[in-house]
VODO-474985 format. One record per atom (N, C-alpha, C, CB): x, y, z; residue number from 1. Coordinates in steps of 0.001 Angstrom, whole numbers, plus 500000, padded with zeros to 6 digits. Glycine has a CB too. Example, Ala and Ser with C-alpha at 12.3 -4.5 7.8 and 13.67 -1.06 7.14 Angstrom:
      c1      c2      c3  pos
  513190  494310  507800    1
  512300  495500  507800    1
  513200  496700  507800    1
  511308  495527  509046    1
  512850  497750  507080    2
  513670  498940  507140    2
  512900  500030  507870    2
  514084  499402  505725    2
//
This chain:
      c1      c2      c3  pos
  550043  041345  831842    1
  549372  042432  832679    1
  549565  042498  833932    1
  548125  042429  832625    1
  549691  043558  834741    2
  549887  043879  836035    2
  548411  043641  836712    2
  550490  045381  836155    2
  548172  043105  837631    3
  546733  043041  838369    3
  546615  044721  839045    3
  546728  041580  839837    3
  545358  045172  839063    4
  545036  046138  839817    4
  545419  046044  841332    4
  543752  046284  839624    4
  545576  047344  841662    5
  545680  047367  843366    5
  544779  046443  843987    5
  545300  048811  844042    5
  543469  047030  843941    6
  542475  046439  844786    6
  542351  045010  844781    6
  541272  046939  844485    6
  542702  044422  843548    7
  542480  042660  843452    7
  543794  042333  843995    7
  542219  041840  841713    7
  544696  042842  843959    8
  546119  042120  844464    8
  545996  042019  845980    8
  547603  043057  844066    8
  545296  043393  846523    9
  544976  043491  848058    9
  544088  042691  848660    9
  544524  044661  848403    9
  543024  042061  847786   10
  541921  041505  847940   10
  542600  039743  847992   10
  540785  042048  846646   10
  543239  039494  847396   11
  544053  037972  847157   11
  545154  037960  848388   11
  545014  037851  845385   11
  545844  038973  848683   12
  546497  038972  849777   12
  546198  039024  851086   12
  547065  039633  849670   12
  544658  039092  851477   13
  544154  039321  852628   13
  544682  038244  853500   13
  542745  039422  852564   13
  544834  038408  854883   14
  545239  037494  855947   14
  543795  036581  856024   14
  545725  038382  857494   14
  544301  035182  856152   15
  543389  034208  856490   15
  541975  034655  857649   15
  544380  033076  857096   15
  542730  035325  858501   16
  541833  035977  859958   16
  540920  037078  859556   16
  542905  036737  861231   16
  541231  037502  858554   17
  540191  038885  858245   17
  539377  038187  856957   17
  541204  040683  857686   17
  539606  037408  856463   18
  538787  036814  855415   18
  537686  035845  856543   18
  539899  035789  854128   18
  537976  035064  857608   19
  537185  034556  858475   19
  536471  035389  859368   19
  537808  033765  859080   19
  536538  036725  859774   20
  536003  037785  860148   20
  535158  038038  859119   20
  536848  038756  860473   20
  535121  038344  858371   21
  534163  039188  857227   21
  533328  037902  857080   21
  535001  039888  855528   21
  533555  036701  856867   22
  532697  035558  856559   22
  531716  035037  857988   22
  533786  034301  856006   22
  532258  035569  858957   23
  531425  035243  860166   23
  530592  036612  860348   23
  532402  034818  861577   23
  530964  037609  860025   24
  529917  038735  859940   24
  528805  038559  859127   24
  530465  039911  859494   24
  528873  038099  857880   25
  527746  037734  857244   25
  527113  036788  857616   25
  527878  037560  856194   25
  527757  035668  858316   26
  526263  034862  858723   26
  525876  035326  859915   26
  526294  033208  858895   26
  526683  036133  860629   27
  525733  036920  861831   27
  524664  037591  861235   27
  526514  038082  862718   27
  525017  038538  860116   28
  523841  039402  859719   28
  522636  038358  859021   28
  524417  040655  858549   28
  523127  037232  858337   29
  521965  036460  857923   29
  521118  035690  858645   29
  522274  035745  857158   29
  521824  035405  859810   30
  521017  034775  861398   30
  520068  036080  861886   30
  522459  034360  863000   30
  520674  037041  862159   31
  519863  038300  862330   31
  518616  038492  861538   31
  520677  039409  862031   31
  518891  038491  860412   32
  517607  038807  859370   32
  516883  037772  859216   32
  517927  039221  857954   32
  517194  036443  859497   33
  516053  035378  859226   33
  515701  035203  860641   33
  516501  033871  858410   33
  516261  035153  861788   34
  515905  034545  862813   34
  515197  036107  863835   34
  517381  033566  863417   34
  516402  036932  863909   35
  515811  037755  864533   35
  514650  038740  863808   35
  516810  038362  865062   35
  514728  038899  862485   36
  513836  039340  861852   36
  512318  039115  861983   36
  514199  039084  860915   36
  512291  037515  862357   37
  510986  036907  862388   37
  510733  037000  863756   37
  510869  035475  861826   37
  511641  037092  864787   38
  511094  037203  866375   38
  510610  038833  866516   38
  512544  036788  867688   38
  511171  039686  865652   39
  510982  041052  865668   39
  509277  041124  865172   39
  512192  041859  864595   39
  509020  040706  864067   40
  507899  040481  863422   40
  506871  040275  864201   40
  507999  039570  862634   40
  507092  038878  864686   41
  506025  038003  865718   41
  505998  038974  867176   41
  506761  036091  866134   41
  506654  039689  867495   42
  506549  040528  868519   42
  505949  041436  868147   42
  507539  040894  869063   42
  506020  042049  866938   43
  505363  043354  866700   43
  503787  043164  866343   43
  506139  044115  865486   43
  503613  041876  865675   44
  502120  041365  865554   44
  501524  041413  866783   44
  501958  039938  865042   44
  502284  040546  867857   45
  501600  040366  869202   45
  501257  041551  870025   45
  502412  039563  870029   45
  502176  042836  869768   46
  502181  043793  870585   46
  500738  044324  870049   46
  503517  044734  870532   46
  500657  044234  868831   47
  499988  045192  867930   47
  498248  044448  868409   47
  500671  045037  865897   47
  498197  043356  868213   48
  497301  042826  868614   48
  496485  042587  869955   48
  497591  042144  868243   48
  497593  042950  870924   49
  497152  043215  872245   49
  496898  044587  872567   49
  498046  042736  873133   49
  497546  045880  871927   50
  497649  046952  872436   50
  496893  047835  871768   50
  498795  047267  872560   50
  496413  047474  870399   51
  495637  048542  869448   51
  494011  048478  869987   51
  495776  048038  867575   51
  493257  049616  870335   52
  492241  049984  870695   52
  490933  049741  869650   52
  492543  051217  871040   52
  490693  048373  869263   53
  489820  047905  868316   53
  489358  046534  868770   53
  490455  047893  866961   53
  488446  046248  867880   54
  487900  044599  867956   54
  489207  043913  868017   54
  486911  043956  866491   54
  489008  042951  868515   55
  489938  041710  868550   55
  490243  041286  867211   55
  489324  040502  869303   55
  489650  041096  866406   56
  489797  040113  865362   56
  490459  041218  864356   56
  488274  039273  864839   56
  490074  042637  864455   57
  490799  043556  863516   57
  492347  043947  863991   57
  489905  044914  863390   57
  492429  044046  865233   58
  493520  044272  866052   58
  494623  043056  865541   58
  493030  044206  867712   58
  494193  041974  865401   59
  495046  040601  865025   59
  495235  040798  863445   59
  494121  038971  865417   59
  494413  041188  862720   60
  494706  041140  861367   60
  495486  042565  861206   60
  493322  040929  860420   60
  495278  043356  861584   61
  496198  044690  861465   61
  497634  044596  861948   61
  495576  045857  862304   61
  497601  043686  863321   62
  499388  043507  863669   62
  500023  042550  862579   62
  499753  042658  865387   62
  499214  041465  862308   63
  499646  040361  860942   63
  500252  041105  859927   63
  498319  039560  860137   63
  499481  041857  859258   64
  499616  042743  857883   64
  500803  043796  858390   64
  497945  043669  857358   64
  500923  044271  859721   65
  502062  045219  859732   65
  503401  044318  860141   65
  501753  046508  860854   65
  503106  043232  860330   66
  504445  042243  860410   66
  505042  042144  859573   66
  504396  041055  860641   66
  504929  041785  858359   67
  505245  041966  856875   67
  506326  043001  856415   67
  503992  042359  856203   67
  505551  044035  856811   68
  506497  045365  856803   68
  507853  045503  857813   68
  505517  046609  857227   68
  507287  045111  859127   69
  508235  045092  860114   69
  509447  043899  859611   69
  507427  044752  861593   69
  509165  042810  859365   70
  510151  041871  858930   70
  510893  042196  857711   70
  509560  040648  858750   70
  510517  043000  856803   71
  511164  043560  855530   71
  511973  044435  856038   71
  510278  044196  854466   71
  511518  045637  856711   72
  512269  046477  857494   72
  513687  045978  858073   72
  511418  046831  858539   72
  513649  044840  858901   73
  514211  044687  859389   73
  515686  043785  858754   73
  513420  044461  860174   73
  515151  042882  857688   74
  515932  042574  856871   74
  516855  043787  856234   74
  515186  041893  856033   74
  516297  044818  855863   75
  517032  045989  855031   75
  517666  046630  856352   75
  515894  047180  854003   75
  517669  046343  857358   76
  518411  047303  858440   76
  519549  046241  858813   76
  517339  047865  859949   76
  519333  045046  858682   77
  520399  044172  859311   77
  521520  044274  858176   77
  519858  042505  859648   77
  521172  044319  856708   78
  522152  044460  855634   78
  522629  045960  855598   78
  521515  044007  854227   78
  521793  046950  856091   79
  522541  048303  855967   79
  523409  048787  857142   79
  521535  049384  855736   79
  523339  048097  858454   80
  524032  048463  859350   80
  525586  048317  859353   80
  523507  047938  860249   80
  526115  049239  859692   81
  527757  049107  859776   81
  528521  047966  859966   81
  528236  049794  860754   81
  528135  047350  860809   82
  528661  046106  861501   82
  527653  045100  861937   82
  529413  046484  862698   82
  528150  043541  862266   83
  526944  042644  862918   83
  526486  043216  864065   83
  527324  041193  863309   83
  527351  043874  864941   84
  526765  044247  866178   84
  525658  045425  866526   84
  527805  044500  866854   84
  525933  046129  865427   85
  524995  047348  865125   85
  523648  046592  864558   85
  525726  048523  863891   85
  523678  045460  863806   86
  522501  044943  863073   86
  521875  044236  864481   86
  522898  043799  861600   86
  522701  043500  864981   87
  521818  042822  866311   87
  521151  043569  867236   87
  522620  042074  867214   87
  522057  045054  867643   88
  521098  045987  868348   88
  520245  046231  867849   88
  521387  047014  868690   88
  520279  046828  866451   89
  519003  047194  865933   89
  517749  046218  865600   89
  519322  047797  864825   89
  518114  044956  865972   90
  516838  044071  865980   90
  516303  043713  867680   90
  517277  042501  865074   90
  517549  043484  868626   91
  517084  043150  869877   91
  516555  044443  870672   91
  518202  042431  870612   91
  517199  045582  870491   92
  516126  046840  871239   92
  515119  046942  870854   92
  516387  048179  871198   92
  514252  047143  869516   93
  512928  047016  869254   93
  512314  045993  869591   93
  512688  047144  868179   93
  512895  044642  869669   94
  512297  043586  870071   94
  511926  043808  871732   94
  513233  042373  869705   94
  512846  043868  872235   95
  512585  044268  873748   95
  511487  045240  874036   95
  513821  044894  874343   95
  511718  046184  873235   96
  510532  047416  873449   96
  509225  046706  873274   96
  510603  048785  872235   96
  508940  046044  872025   97
  507781  045377  871867   97
  507287  044331  872579   97
  507763  045037  870877   97
  508322  043556  873234   98
  508018  042595  874237   98
  507640  043272  875522   98
  509165  041676  874443   98
  508044  044364  875888   99
  507530  044896  877116   99
  506088  045589  877047   99
  508534  045877  877612   99
  505738  046034  875503  100
  504613  046419  875445  100
  503492  045437  875274  100
  504652  047243  874609  100
  503998  044414  874871  101
  502788  043185  874783  101
  502510  042765  876378  101
  503415  041575  873773  101
  503947  042818  876998  102
  503436  042062  878326  102
  502769  043047  879164  102
  504637  041365  879215  102
  502693  044549  878891  103
  501986  045516  879666  103
  500438  045349  878915  103
  502769  047164  879571  103
  500406  045455  877991  104
  499040  045346  877221  104
  498322  043919  877273  104
  499296  045692  875664  104
  498761  043096  877703  105
  498327  041922  878315  105
  497472  041966  879715  105
  499517  041182  878501  105
  497846  042920  880636  106
  497311  042846  881541  106
  495836  043694  881359  106
  498245  043181  882482  106
  495905  044497  880412  107
  495070  045690  880111  107
  493640  044957  879518  107
  495910  046802  878910  107
  493934  043858  878570  108
  493135  043223  877610  108
  491876  042368  878731  108
  494253  042099  876526  108
  490798  042689  878806  109
  489688  041989  879134  109
  489549  040101  878626  109
  488565  042967  878429  109
  489602  039384  879297  110
  489493  038071  878885  110
  488369  037853  877787  110
  489251  037245  880090  110
//
């Protein structure tokens, strides 16, 4: 029996293309695990510092919201077109949340 066209093309892929595909997957996994965790932690910190409510309520709200942020970050990383867009989708919101946390830190009374 003859092999289908897609199977034959997949087997005949050059080693460089296979290496690039595996590197892209590795970069996405690192972005999902490490970048998602950092993004969730920054979201929790920014919410705890910036929300206008009692400190304990703001911390609890930020921590609960961080689970949704982490889940969304993981989904985003694997839905992005390539690893560069995945990392940009993690780093840009992380920079924004870090700025919010930095600015809110000066507004909160000790």
